[in-house]
C-alpha positions, 0 to 999 in steps of 0.5 A, a space after each residue: 500499499 502506497 503512502 498518502 500524498 505529502 510533499 515536504 517543504 524546502 529549506 527556503 519553504 520552511 523558512 518562509 513559512 516561519 516568517 509568515 507565521 512570525 508576521 501572523 503571530 505579531 499582527 500582520 496577516 498576508 493576504 488573509 494568512 493566520 498562524 493556526 495551533 492545533 494540539 499535537 496527537 502524540 505530544 499533546 503540545 500545540 502545534 503552530 503552522 501558518 495557514 490561509 483560511 479559505 471562504 467558499 459559499 459563506 462557510 470557512 475551510 482549510 485546505 491542506 496544499 502539502 497534502 497529508 501533513 502532521 497538522 492534518 493528521 493532528 486536526 483529525 484527532 484534535 478536531 479543532 485548534 486555533 487561529 491567531 493574527 496579531 493578539 486577536 486568538 479565536 478558537 474553531 472546530 474543524 470537520 474533515 470533508 470526505 465527499 471529493 466533489 465537495 472538495 473539488 468545489 472548495 480546491 478550484 476556488 482556493 486555487 483561485 485565491 491562493 494558487 499563485 503561492 500553492 501551485 507547486 504543491 498541487 502537481 500541476 492542478 490549477 483553477 482552470 483544471 477540468 472537474 475531473 482533474 480536481 477530482 483525481 486530486 482531492 485525495 491528495 488534499 485534505 479539506 476541513 470545513 472550520 467554524 470559528 468561535 467569535 
């Protein structure tokens, strides 16, 4: 059985993520980015990662561009976390979207908004890809619908 898709970040990607996370933590959101904290499934410690919360048809989502990453595995266990920009921290609950047709709709609009930043992680899939191409990519990119507490 093959391993689930995951694209390891390059040294430059890791450094850039660190900068984006630091900026969000200090109140500067780049194009809507935030720092997400989710409890580690093994350590129990809060793990932080920059994310691009995405709104589709009035609901908010988190899309894992890199695939089945550690934050995805932690989210499946924790069922939620926190989003932070500066001093504003908002808790959220998360439900993974299992239906690939629904995921494809979210991923298409996510790529319209964030494709310039995440295109390398989607293995040639873009917002203009066919429905069939997007459906084929869905198992590689977990999507969570989040409900943010105000």
